[in-house]
C-alpha positions, 0 to 999 in steps of 0.5 A: 750185437749190433745195439752196442754202442760201439756201433754208434760211435762217431767219426767226429775227428774225420774229415769225410767228402763224397765221391762217387765211389762212396765216403773216402778220407779228406786229404786234410787229415792225411800226413803227405809222403813223397810217394808211394815208393817212399812208403813202400821202402818203409814198409819194406824197411820192417823186413828181415829174413826168417819164418816158413819158406824164408818169408819174414813175420816178424810184424805180425801184430798179436791176436786179442784174447777172449773169453766167449761162451765160456771158451777161450780164443784168439780174435781178430781186432775191430772198432772199438776195442783198444787194438783199432788203429787209430785214424792216422793210421788208416789216413796213412794207409789211404795216402798210400794206396793214392786215395783208393781207401774208403769207408765201404757204404753198401749200395742200399744205404743210399736209399736209407737216411742213415746207416750204423755200422762198427765205425758209426752212424753216417747220413747216407740218403741219396735221390739219384744213387737210390734210383739207381739202386731199386733199378739195378739191384738184380743185375749182377753187372751193376752189382760186380761193379760195386766196392764191394757188394755181395751178388747174393745177399745173405752173407751180409744179413740182409740189413741195409737193402734199397727201399723207396722209404728211406726211415727205414733202419739201416744197419752195415750188417755183416759187411766190411768197414773199409775198402781199397778199391785196388788198381796197382799190385801196391794197394794189394800189398799195402792192403795186405800189410796193414791187415797184418800188421794191425791184426784186422780181418782181411777180406779179398773182393773181386766180383762177389760172385760168391753163394758161400759168403767168403768176400763178406767180413763183419768189421774187415778191411777188403781189398777189392780186385775188380779193377786189375782188368789186363788182357795180353794174348799169347800165341805161343806161350813160352814159359816153364811147364813145357806147354807151347801152344795159346794162352793169355795173361789176365788181370785178376778182374776179368771176366767170363763174357769178358774174356770170351768176347775178347777171344771171339774177335780174334782171328782165329777166335779162341776161348778158355775154360771159363764158368757158365755164368758171364759175370765170375771172375775168372782169376778170383775165388773160381779158379782157386775152386777149381772151377767148372764150365761147359768147356770142361768136358774137353779141358777139364777144370779151369784150373787144370788149364793154368800156366802162371800167377802173379800174386802177392802174399800174405807176407806182403811179397810180390811172387812168381808161381808156376811149374819152376818158381814156387811151385807149391803155391802154384799147385795150391792156388789151381783149386785149392781154396779161396782166399787162402794162400796169396791174392792173385794180380794176374794169371796166364791160362791155355787157349783153345781154338774155338769150334763150331758147335751145337745145342739143344733144349728140353723141357718136361711140359708140365702145362701136358701134365700135373701128374707127379708120376709122370714128372718125375719119370721123365726126371728120372729118363733124364737122369738115367741117361747123364752117363751116357750124354758126358761120355759123348763129352756133353754139357749139360744145365739143368733146373729141377723145381716142383713140376719144373724141369728144364735142361737148357742148354745140352752143349756138344762143343765140336759137334753139329746138330745132326751129330748132337741129335744123334747123341741124345735120340736114344734118350728122346726116344725112352721119354716118347715109349713113357709117354712123357710130355716135352718140348724140345729143340736143337741149334747149330752155332758156327762158334762155341761164343754164338752159342754160349751168348744164344743160349746161357741166360744172364743169372740175377743178383740180390737173392738170399739163400743158402747152397749145398750140393753134391757130385754124383760120380758114373756108378752113382748114376749107373747103379743109384740112380732111383736113390738119386731122384729120391733125394732130388724129390727131398730137396724140391719138397722137404718132408714136413717142411712146406716152408722151405723152399729149395731147388736144384741146379744141375751141370752134367760134365766129365772132367776126366773125359778130356783130362783124365790126369789132374793137373790141379789140386781139385779132388781126384774124384772129379776124373770120374763126375757125371752130375753136379748139382746145387741145392739152394734153400731161399731165406727171405730177408728179415727173418729171424737169427733163429730160423736163419740157423733152422733153415741151415740145419734143414740144408746141412741135416736134411736136404744135402744129407739126402744128396750124400746119402745117395752117393758114394762119390765123396766129393762136392765142389769148393764154391757152391756146397755146405760149408758147414758140413762134416769133414768138408776136407775130404768132400772138398779135395779127398787125399789133396787135402794134407798137401794144401794144408801144409801150403797154407801153413807155409804161406800163410801161418798167422791166418792173413787171410781167412775164407770158411771151410778152406785148408788149414782154418779148422780152429777158426770161427766166426763167432757172436752171431756172425761178427768176429773172426777168432781161433780157438786158443 
């Protein structure tokens, strides 16, 4: 696909000017309109009554018919096809969004003489920007600040990474071709409207904190919402739903550590339910997947705590969604799947008083032993006690690799060090009784935020990997711990596959401890959770597509199968699991799924939005080696 003439078609008629953001369309080529309001009025004039939910769909472009490998499809439109919008339309879009539209140049391209993509070939080398990319490619905060970069690069096809050799080839890979760095909801509306009217694949990108590739799409128009950074603290919420405690209204781009820092500065300090990773965008795919983190044992999933959304729908309509307005949309956005129903502009969530907290670390010390039985016995003892940990309101984050086990941290929110030590005492005693060498430490903190800064480490970007995972509930741990440990062994040492490097990231928490009844569209099984593990398979950059397919097969049919077979929970996490597993509908949402599919049919019946393995996407496929998005006819 990447060798076709489509990729080398030059944009000779388009004047480009270089900017700090990338390449933007020259205003010399734009037909000026009087104002953004005039442009919006022109778009609104096309609206009319009718359609599901009273929404208007009269301006939806038709899908393009295609036959691929003998199978009939209807597809999105891509560069090189007659249906692709001419340059005047793109220029008009750029005017509508106030110059915020650019051709997408990924950060690695600045280290290459040229970059080739569906729009043509561009001279991209820039020594200063290349050094910036080389120095910061592994920095999550830097990657988040880029227009459309993905934190995990596998979904991009790894075809344009930073390099010290500018003569190396660079192609755009599976990235989108244009990006709108939106700063107003009118920009978001303009991007949605353009994609809908012109049959363009649309990608919504907040921070790019994405393990599954939902923020990447070949030949697409990308809307970047990371610039929505507003924060409004509310001492007493008086909106719909009956809740009258503290709240905060967040712009879509606000990240976890940022809001915790701002909450810590308040008097008295407050928190919200964020993820453990500091860079995740709270109001993006995180909340739409459910959202879990250190406060989940006490306050439930992050989505349980949402009070209201401001959104732009697939029809280009500005709406509020809350306990009184558009209640089905409100429900679906709270864990019902990323990039499926609307683009979030802002979100209002509950706040809670920060509390003194205690944290602990434990390492099974492999410098003292290389005995496999001892190592796995220690790991098994830890996991056997996981029900005890979550039944005492703890959150535990652990890492498991061959001869490497680290639990950092055990989190006891609202607990003193002595109280946390008392919870852990029987577990530590069993480790000692079995002569398991380990290092252990415990600390007390004046607030959870102080613990968070001290014990939760920054993560790295630029990794190329694929992800699976599974949730083990109370019954699994109580009755099948030996089978679970055998599954863990399969993950970190895949039988007969020494070429496969995989590891586990585990999260012990039970949303049902503090929030027994779900207030979101998350899988009901989460209310009895004990352990959610992510299984990650590293994929070296540059390997052939056939080898990538082989590794995906190992993940789905060996690694994830071992985890599933050791459990009866029937549940895994929407954002951190294998999207190619069978029955993802049931595993992600359980009995909630039919309601979500109905909501998708109402709010986006024509597939303006798409994210893999989300409600209502059963007939959609990405075909031709990961490029074109099509619907089975």
